[in-house]
C-alpha positions as CSV (number, residue, x, y, z in Angstrom):
1,M,37.2,-214.1,89.3
2,P,35.0,-212.2,91.8
3,S,33.5,-214.0,94.8
4,Q,30.6,-213.3,97.2
5,D,30.8,-213.4,101.0
6,K,28.0,-214.5,103.2
7,H,26.9,-210.9,103.8
8,G,26.4,-210.3,100.1
9,T,29.6,-208.4,99.3
10,R,31.2,-209.1,95.9
11,Y,35.0,-209.0,96.1
12,E,38.1,-210.0,94.3
13,W,41.5,-211.0,95.9
14,V,44.6,-211.1,93.7
15,G,48.4,-211.1,94.1
16,R,50.7,-212.1,96.9
17,G,52.3,-210.4,99.8
18,T,51.2,-207.8,102.3
19,D,47.4,-207.1,102.2
20,V,46.1,-203.9,100.6
21,V,42.3,-203.2,100.5
22,L,40.8,-200.8,97.9
23,I,37.5,-198.9,98.2
24,H,36.0,-197.5,95.1
25,G,34.0,-194.3,94.5
26,L,30.3,-193.4,94.0
27,G,28.5,-195.2,91.2
28,L,31.5,-197.3,90.3
29,S,32.6,-200.8,91.4
30,H,35.8,-202.7,92.2
31,A,36.4,-202.8,88.5
32,M,37.5,-199.1,88.6
33,W,40.9,-200.3,90.0
34,Q,41.7,-202.1,86.7
35,W,44.3,-199.5,85.8
36,Q,46.2,-199.9,89.1
37,M,45.6,-203.6,89.8
38,P,48.4,-205.2,87.6
39,R,51.2,-203.3,89.2
40,L,49.7,-203.4,92.7
41,A,49.2,-207.2,92.5
42,E,52.9,-207.7,91.6
43,R,53.8,-206.4,95.0
44,F,50.9,-207.0,97.3
45,R,47.9,-209.2,97.9
46,V,45.1,-206.8,96.8
47,L,41.5,-207.0,98.0
48,S,38.9,-204.9,96.1
49,Y,35.2,-205.1,96.6
50,D,31.8,-203.5,95.7
51,L,30.3,-201.2,98.2
52,L,26.8,-201.7,99.4
53,G,24.4,-200.6,96.8
54,H,27.0,-200.9,94.0
55,G,28.0,-203.6,91.5
56,G,27.3,-207.1,92.6
57,S,27.0,-206.4,96.3
58,A,23.9,-206.3,98.5
59,R,21.5,-203.4,97.9
60,P,19.9,-202.8,101.3
61,G,18.0,-199.6,100.3
62,G,16.9,-197.0,102.7
63,V,19.4,-194.6,104.2
64,Y,23.0,-195.4,103.8
65,S,25.3,-194.7,106.8
66,M,29.0,-194.6,107.6
67,A,28.4,-197.3,110.2
68,G,26.9,-199.6,107.5
69,F,29.8,-199.2,105.1
70,V,32.4,-199.7,107.9
71,E,30.6,-202.8,109.1
72,Q,30.5,-204.1,105.5
73,L,34.3,-203.9,105.3
74,Q,34.7,-205.4,108.8
75,H,32.6,-208.4,107.9
76,L,34.6,-208.9,104.7
77,V,38.1,-208.9,106.2
78,D,36.9,-210.9,109.2
79,G,35.5,-213.6,106.9
80,L,38.8,-213.7,104.9
81,G,40.9,-213.8,108.0
82,I,42.7,-210.5,107.2
83,E,44.0,-208.9,110.4
84,H,46.3,-206.1,109.2
85,F,46.3,-204.2,105.9
86,A,46.8,-201.0,104.1
87,L,43.6,-199.2,103.2
88,V,43.2,-197.1,100.0
89,G,40.0,-195.2,99.3
90,F,39.0,-193.2,96.3
91,S,36.4,-190.4,96.5
92,L,33.4,-191.9,98.4
93,G,35.9,-194.6,99.4
94,G,38.2,-191.9,100.7
95,M,35.6,-191.0,103.3
96,I,34.9,-194.6,104.3
97,A,38.5,-195.5,104.6
98,P,39.4,-192.9,107.3
99,A,36.2,-193.8,109.2
100,Y,37.2,-197.4,109.2
101,A,40.7,-196.5,110.3
102,L,39.3,-194.6,113.3
103,A,37.0,-197.5,114.2
104,H,39.6,-200.2,113.7
105,A,43.0,-198.5,114.3
106,D,44.7,-201.8,115.2
107,S,43.9,-203.3,111.8
108,V,45.0,-200.4,109.5
109,S,48.8,-200.2,109.0
110,A,48.6,-197.4,106.4
111,L,46.0,-195.2,104.8
112,A,45.7,-193.6,101.4
113,V,42.9,-191.1,100.6
114,L,42.6,-190.3,96.9
115,H,40.5,-187.5,95.4
116,S,38.2,-187.2,98.3
117,A,36.4,-184.2,99.8
118,Y,37.0,-182.8,103.3
119,D,35.1,-180.2,105.2
120,R,33.0,-178.8,102.4
121,S,31.7,-175.3,102.6
122,Y,27.9,-174.6,102.6
123,S,27.9,-173.7,98.9
124,E,30.0,-176.8,98.0
125,R,27.6,-179.1,99.8
126,E,24.6,-177.4,98.3
127,A,26.0,-177.9,94.8
128,I,26.2,-181.6,95.5
129,L,22.8,-181.8,97.1
130,S,21.3,-180.2,94.0
131,R,22.8,-183.1,92.0
132,V,21.4,-185.6,94.5
133,R,17.9,-184.2,93.9
134,L,18.3,-184.7,90.2
135,A,19.5,-188.2,90.7
136,K,16.6,-189.0,93.0
137,T,14.0,-187.7,90.5
138,I,15.6,-188.7,87.2
139,G,18.3,-191.2,87.9
140,P,22.0,-191.5,87.2
141,Q,21.6,-190.3,83.6
142,A,20.8,-186.8,85.0
143,T,24.3,-186.4,86.4
144,V,26.6,-188.6,84.4
145,G,27.4,-186.1,81.6
146,P,28.5,-183.2,83.9
147,A,30.3,-185.8,86.1
148,L,32.5,-186.9,83.2
149,Q,33.3,-183.3,82.4
150,R,34.4,-182.8,86.0
151,W,36.3,-186.1,86.1
152,F,38.4,-186.0,82.9
153,T,40.5,-183.3,81.2
154,D,39.2,-182.1,77.9
155,D,42.3,-183.4,76.1
156,F,41.9,-186.9,77.5
157,A,38.2,-186.9,76.7
158,R,39.0,-186.2,73.0
159,R,41.7,-188.8,72.9
160,R,40.1,-191.6,74.8
161,P,36.3,-191.6,74.4
162,D,36.4,-195.3,75.0
163,V,37.5,-194.8,78.7
164,L,34.7,-192.2,79.2
165,Q,32.2,-194.6,77.7
166,Q,33.3,-197.3,80.1
167,V,32.8,-195.1,83.1
168,R,29.5,-193.8,81.7
169,E,28.3,-197.4,81.4
170,W,29.3,-198.2,85.0
171,I,27.4,-195.2,86.3
172,L,24.3,-195.8,84.3
173,S,24.2,-199.5,85.4
174,N,23.3,-198.3,88.9
175,D,19.9,-198.9,90.4
176,P,18.4,-195.3,90.6
177,K,17.2,-195.6,94.1
178,E,20.4,-197.0,95.5
179,F,22.5,-194.5,93.5
180,A,20.5,-191.6,95.0
181,G,20.8,-192.9,98.5
182,C,24.6,-193.3,98.2
183,Y,24.9,-189.9,96.5
184,R,23.2,-188.3,99.5
185,F,25.6,-190.1,101.8
186,L,28.5,-188.8,99.7
187,A,27.2,-185.2,100.0
188,E,27.2,-185.3,103.8
189,A,29.7,-187.9,105.0
190,D,32.7,-185.6,105.1
191,A,31.2,-183.4,107.8
192,D,31.5,-186.2,110.4
193,L,35.3,-186.5,109.8
194,V,36.3,-182.9,110.0
195,D,37.7,-183.1,113.6
196,R,37.9,-186.8,114.0
197,I,40.6,-187.4,111.4
198,A,43.1,-185.9,113.9
199,G,42.8,-189.3,115.7
200,I,44.3,-191.2,112.8
201,S,48.0,-191.9,113.6
202,C,49.0,-194.4,111.0
203,P,51.0,-193.3,108.0
204,T,48.7,-191.5,105.6
205,L,48.9,-190.4,102.0
206,V,46.4,-187.8,100.8
207,M,46.3,-187.2,97.0
208,T,44.2,-185.3,94.5
209,G,44.5,-183.5,91.2
210,D,45.2,-179.8,90.9
211,Q,42.1,-179.6,88.6
212,D,39.8,-181.8,90.9
213,F,37.8,-178.8,92.1
214,G,35.2,-180.8,94.0
215,N,38.0,-182.6,95.9
216,S,40.5,-179.8,95.8
217,P,44.1,-179.4,96.7
218,H,43.0,-177.0,99.4
219,M,40.9,-179.7,100.9
220,A,43.7,-182.2,100.7
221,R,46.2,-179.8,102.4
222,R,43.7,-179.0,105.2
223,M,43.1,-182.7,105.8
224,V,46.9,-183.3,106.0
225,S,47.3,-180.4,108.4
226,R,44.9,-182.1,110.9
227,M,46.6,-185.5,110.8
228,P,49.8,-186.3,112.8
229,N,51.4,-188.6,110.3
230,A,50.2,-187.6,106.8
231,I,51.7,-186.4,103.6
232,C,50.1,-184.6,100.6
233,R,50.6,-185.1,96.9
234,I,49.0,-182.9,94.2
235,L,48.9,-184.3,90.7
236,P,49.4,-181.5,88.1
237,G,47.0,-181.2,85.2
238,L,44.6,-183.9,86.4
239,R,41.0,-184.0,87.5
240,H,39.0,-186.5,89.5
241,M,39.5,-189.7,87.6
242,A,43.3,-189.5,87.5
243,L,43.3,-193.2,88.3
244,A,42.0,-193.9,84.8
245,E,43.5,-190.9,82.9
246,A,47.0,-191.1,84.3
247,P,47.5,-194.4,86.3
248,D,51.2,-194.2,86.2
249,A,51.1,-190.7,87.8
250,V,49.0,-192.1,90.7
251,L,51.2,-195.1,91.1
252,A,54.3,-193.0,91.1
253,D,53.3,-191.8,94.6
254,L,51.1,-194.6,95.8
255,L,53.4,-197.6,95.2
256,P,56.5,-196.1,97.1
257,F,54.2,-195.0,99.9
258,L,52.8,-198.5,100.4
259,E,56.2,-200.2,100.0
260,K,57.7,-197.8,102.6
261,T,54.9,-198.2,105.1
262,V,53.8,-201.8,104.8
263,G,56.5,-203.5,102.8
264,R,56.1,-205.9,99.9
């Protein structure tokens, strides 16, 4: 069952073994890891939590910052007495995870960046900012339909409308003001990491789908080229939410990476 720390972060800690921390994506919550959690928890002690402004965690409002998200995770692991762990971030979480690894290099034994953007072009950033403006004026319902089209393949959408409906409900449950603030952060956060990721020396896995155009294979390969100890995996035939559409394909690379770098 989820718990709450004294700083207002909702979290869940399951399994036994080496610690692995999971950071979810925009508009979602720690529940999005449900497709990976059973097999991860067989091998590791897994901590998942809700980012600020999401799920059951605190909603500070105002402008969201990388420093605030990094501090949230630091408060959480300090309170739980976790000193060393592997860190896995998806999408928005895949920007926060490298920033945390840079700020707390002694704590992060391995890093996985899943389906996350890197060094967007001007046009790529403007496309996201246009969606931010829609979210700010109308709310999450203005962006959820196109998001699901980008996130899932057409075939999966036809076969598993229940999964798309679950993700839709998660997104629509967001507070409109908090969602817009976090969306703006997502649109701009990659810019600060462009050069800085070269300072991450821990083993790193960067993964995306070959049809995840907003978090493209080109971005993933460029990211890996800047990091001294990183590998790249591209999942064929998959879009942004491969974790829900093809969890076994994600785990086929993620599990061996974690077992090799941090043990069991």
